[in-house]
N, C-alpha and C positions, 0 to 999 in steps of 0.2 A: 504494499500499498504505500502511496504517497501522501506526504503532509501537505497541509492548506492552512494558510491565517486567514481569519476572519476577522477583519476590521470591523467593531461595531461602531457606527456613526450615528449621530442626532438621536432621536428618542425624546421621550419626554422626562424630565430630570426628576429625580426621587422627592426634591423639596416641593414641587409641583404637585403632587398626588397625595392623596390620602394616605393614613395610617393602612386602612384596609386595603386600598390598590397596591401599594408597597407589600405588604404582606402577602397578597396574591401573586404579584410577580415574583418574590422570591421563592414560594412555593413552585412556581411553574420552572424557574431556572433550575431549583434542585432536582425536579423531575427529569428536565431537559438533560443535565451534566449526568444524572445518573443512569438514562438510558444510554448516552454515550459511552458511558464508563463501562456498562455491561457488554457494551458490543466492541469494546477495544477500539473506539475511536478518538477518545479523548487523549490529547497528548500534551496539554497545559493551556494557560490561560490567566487573565487577571482583569479587573476594572482598573482603570487609570484614574489618577488624581487630577483633578481640575488645574488647569493653566499649563504652564510650560512654556517652552521658548523654540523657534525656528532658527537654525544656525545654519549660514551659508558662507559665501565668499565677501558677500556684502556688509557682514554681522550677524549680530545675534538681535532677533525680535520676539519681546516677551509675549506671551498670548496671542500667537497669529491667530488663532480662532476661538472666539470669545463665547458663542452660544450653540446651543445645538442644531438651530435653524441653520447655522453655517456651514454645518457637517463635521463638528469635532468628533474626535475620537474618542471614545469612553471607555473601551476596552478592548481585548482581544482574546480569541482562540486560535488553539492548534489543533486541527484534527486530522484525522487519518481518513483517508478515501481513496478507492482506486481511480477516480478520475475528477475534474473540474465539475462535471455534470453531476456526480454523486455528492461533491463536496457542497455543490451550491443546493441539492434539495436537502442536505443534512441543515444548512443556513438555513432555509426555509420555516423550519422547523422551531427555529431559535426563539425564546419570548422575547428577544430584542424587536422583531419584526411586529409582534402586537403591541408594542409599546410605540409605534409610529417612528421606529429607527429603519434604518438599512444596514446591510452588510456586503465588502468589498471581499470577494474571495479570490485569494491568490494562491497560486501552487509556489511552495518553498522549494528552491532549486538545492539541489545536494552541492556541498562543497565541493571544488576539484581538488584534488590531492596537490599539495604542496610540496 
C-alpha cells in the first residue's frame, strides 16, 4: 500500500459550535479513526495549532492564512491506500467533510536512496 497525506482545510471552528456539536464531532472522529485503525489504514496525523508562518526567499510572513474561509490547514492525516482513488474515498468518509471542510489528498513519494 502507498501512503497519502490528507490536508484538512477550512471547516467550522470548534469555538463557533455548541458543546453538543463539538461532542458529536469528536465521537465521529473517534469512530472514523477506529475504523481506519482496524483496517490498517491509519499511519499518523494530528490537529494543528492556530497561527504559524510562511517562510520564503522574501522573508517570513506570520499567519499567512487567518481564517477557515481562506483555507487554513487545521490538521493532517497520513493514511494507507492502494491508489489515489481509494485514498479519496477514505477522505470522503472523514468527519471534516461534514464540518464544512475540504481535504486535499496527496500521495507521499518514497524517499530516494542517498
